[in-house]
Structure formats: structure tokens, C-alpha cells
N, C-alpha and C positions, 0 to 999 in steps of 0.2 A: 605436593602432598601435605605440607604443613598447613596451607590455607584451607584445604579440603577438610582436614581433621581437627583443626583448631577449635577448641570449645566443646568438642564432643566428650561424652562421659563413658568410660569403660570400667566394667568390673573385671578384675583379674584374680582368679582363684589360684592357689598354690604359688602366691606371689613372693613368698619368703626365700625361695631358692630356684635354681635351675631355669627351665623354660619360662615359668611364670614371672620370675624376677626380671629376666632379660626382656620379656615382652612388655612388662610395665614400664621399664626404662625406655624402650624404643617408642612406645606409644606416647609417653610423656615428652620425649624429644620433639615429636611432631605436633605438640600442642594439645594432646588429649588429657583431660582431667581423669586421673586414675583412682579407682577404689581398690585398695590392696587388701586381699583376704587370704588368710591362712590361720593355722593354729599357733604360730610362733610370733608372739607379740614383739619381742625384742628385734627380731630380724625385719619385721614389717616396719617398725618405727625407724630403724636405721635406713631402710630403703626410702621411706617417706621423706626423711631428712635430706637424703641425697638428691631426691627429685626437687624438693622445695628450694634447696640451695642453688639449683640450676634455674630457678625462676618459674618452675612449673607447679601444678597443683596436685596434691595427693591426699587421700583420706584413708585412714587405717580402720579396718573392721576385723578384729580377731574373730575367726569363723571356723567352725568344724563343719565342712560341707557334708560329712556323713550324717549329720543331724538335720533332718528336713526343716525343723523349726528355725534352726540357726541360719540355714541357707535362705529361708524366707525373710528373716530379719535383716540379713545382709542386703537384699534387694530393697526392702522398705527403707533402710537407713540411707542407701545410695540415692533413692528418689527424694527422700526428705532433705538430704543435703544439697543435691544438685537439680532436682526437679525433672530429671530425664535419665534415660539409659539408652545409649546408642550402640554399645558394643559389650558383649559378654565373651570373655575368654576363659573357658573351663579347662584349667591346666593342672589342678590338684591331682596328685597321683600317689599310689603306694605299690611297691614292687615286692611281691611274695614269691619266693623261688623254691623249687624242690619237686621231686617226682610226684605225680598224682597219687601213687600208692602210699606215699608217706605224708601227704597233706591231709588236713582234716576238713570237714565241712565248714568249720569256723574260719579256716584260712580262705576258702572261696568266698564266704559271706563277707569277710573283712575287705577283700579285694574289690568285690562288687560294690560294697557300701561306699567306698571312696571313689574308685575309678569310674563307676557307672552311675550309681544312684546319686553320688555327690554332684556330678555334672548335671544329671537330669533335674535334680531339685532346684539348682540355681537357674537353669535355663527355663524351666516351667514357671518359676516365680517371676522372671524378667519378661517373658514373652508377652503377657497382656499389655505391658507398658509400651513395648515396641510395636505391637500390632495396632494399638490405639493411635500411635504416632505415625504409622505406616512407613517406618524406617528402622533400620538396625542391622546388625551383623552378629550372628552367633558363631563362635569359633570353638570347636571342641578339639583338644589335643588328644588324639587317639594314639595309634602306633602301627607300624607295619605288622606287629604282632596281632593287630586287629583284622588282618587279612590272611596271614599265614602264621600258624602257631609254631613255636620252637620248643624243643624238649626242655623240661624243667620250669617252663613259664606258665604252667597250666592255670593257676588262679588269675594271673595277670592277663593271659590270653582270653580267658572266658569273659572277663570284664571289658576288655578292649573290643572284642567281637561284638558284645552287646552295645557298646557305645557307637561303634562304626555303623551298625545296623540301624540304631535309633536315628543317627544323623542322616543316614540315607533316606529314611522316611520323612524326617523333618524337612530336609531340603526340598523334597517334592511337594509337601503340603504347604510350604510357605510361598510357592510360586504365585506371583501376582499380588502379594501382600505388601511389598516394599521392604520386607525383612528377608535376609539371606542367611544361609547356613553353610559353613565351611568346615570340613573335617581335615585336620592336619595329621599326616601319617609319617612320623619320623622313624628313622632306623635307630640305631644305638646313639644315644646322646650323652655327652660328658657332663653328667649331673651327679649330685651326691647320692641319688637313688641307686645308681649302679656303679658307684665309685670302686667297689670291691670286685667288680667283674672285669676280667681280662678277655678281650674279644679278638678274633683274627683280623689281620690287616684288611682283608676284603670287606669286612664289616666294621671298619674303624669308627670310633665314636666321633661324631661331629659336635661342634660347639652349640650350646644352647642359644647363643646369640644368633647363630645362623638360622635356627628355627624361628626365633623371635622376629627376625627381619622378614622371613617368609610370611609370618602371620600378618605383619603390618602391610606388606604388599597386597595380601588377600583382602584385608579390610579396605585398603585404598581402591581396589578394583570393584569391590562391592558386588561380586558375583558368587552364587552358591556353587561349590565344587568340592572335590577331594584333591588334596595335594600331598604327594610323596616327597620327602626330603631326607637325604639326598635322593635324586631321582633314579640314576642309572642302576646301581647295584640292586636295591630293593625291587625296582620295577622288573628286572630280569627274573628275579626269584618269583614274583607274583605271576608273571607271564608263564613261567615254567609250571607253576602250580595249576594255572588254568588249562594248560595243555595236558598235563599229567601230574596228579598229586604224587605219584611214586617217583617221578623225575625230580620234583622239588624236594621231596624227602631225602633223596640221594644227595642232592646238592647241599642240603643242611648237614648231612653226615660227613661228606667229603671235606667241606670247609669248616666243620665244627662251629657252626654259626651260633650255637647256644652259649659259647664262651665257657670260661672256667673261673671259679672263684679264686682270687689271689691266695686265700688262705689254704687252698688245696694244692698249690704248686710246691 
């Protein structure tokens, strides 16, 4: 794997914490030069220092992916620095929780701006470079929520469904171009984004490093696909939903898959 990926260049958004941070570390470990993007300058610099101390290369670009101009500058700066883009990992995310009746239009717009449009802006800016080189991998970190919605996750679900659908189309449109698209569909992940959420054992949080390692394996294989992680539990829920949405809804209720805010216990 190291020989295959050594020297390639990856843009990783949401790199200051969670899945993005661990993905940047895992890519760097196998020789990828990483462009670290998020709004948190201090955390990005700390991550870059950690990567550089391990003898790998990292470039920090403070970026608000919700701003299309900022996303475009991120790609331009990456190309100016390294002359190429081989991998894009769109991992930046925002979790807005609450019943649809109590959420505002602004809540949905905010979720879409980061979780969907933020990924879209970076991917669209990077695609011309990848298509010209006839190589590359686009990885979007969506969610099982992008296939089956859970109560209280309305804004997040709306954005992740949009992202999953977009990637479904992109994967097909890229066929034969040398560029591939992978959609990662994690279940609950132990990240700061849902640190205050207590979930049932059947939907236990997995580590962000586990998701990151899955992403690196997908990049190594170089094949467009959708990947659910962990596979078994979420897959059973999605199969139940295909067979009968009412059955899947019942499973969500029985197992309380939406979880509970720790502050409410």
C-alpha cells in the first residue's frame, strides 16, 4: 500500500478532528502528502506538526468549505503547492439535532451548507484536475443517516441524503475516466460532533480511526463504490427499510436508535 500511495496528494476537509483528522494521519502514514483543511487553525497546525515529526508532508489551509470561494482557493493552493491532486476526502460535517417542528429553515440551510454544499464545492473544484490527469479518488463521508433517517436528525439527514444521492450519480458519470468515487456510510462514530449523544449498545459508536482505515483501503483499491461501516447492524436496518419502511421504523423505535442527549438523562 505504501508504495502505491507514496507521493500522492490528498485534500482532507474536516481535518481538525474526528474522521478527517484520523484519515489524514492514516494517509500520511502510507506516504500520501496531505492538505489539511478546516476552520480550526490551531488544531490543523498541531496535526501538521505531528505528521511532519513522523517524516511525512502536510500543508495547512484554513478553510470554510461552506464558502464556495474558500473551497475553490483550497484546491488552487493545493495545486500550486504540489502540482497535482490525487485524492479528495470530503469529511467536514455539522450535526444539528432536534424535531423538525422545532427546527428553523436556517437550521436546514446551515446543515446543507456544510454537509452537502461544502463537499460539493471542493469536489467540483478538484474534479477538472483529476479528469485532466485521468486518475484520482473522490471520497465523501456521508452517513447511514443518508440512507435511513432517524428521528431528531432531520437537518443532518436531509444533507446526507443529498450527498449520498450526488455521489451515486458522480460514481456513474466518472466511469471510464480514471477517476473513481466512493461514498463512506458510517453508523455512529465516536467524534466530538456527537460526544453529548448516548446511543444504545446495538448502535454503539465506533472509532473514527476505524472509519479512516476503511477510507484508506478504499483509496488503495481504487474502485468506485458505497461502503457501510460497521457493516452488519446498519446493513440489517437498511435491508429492513427496503423490505418495509414501517418495519425499519419499528426497529428504530424498539432499539431507540436516535439516542438520547446526555444532558437529558
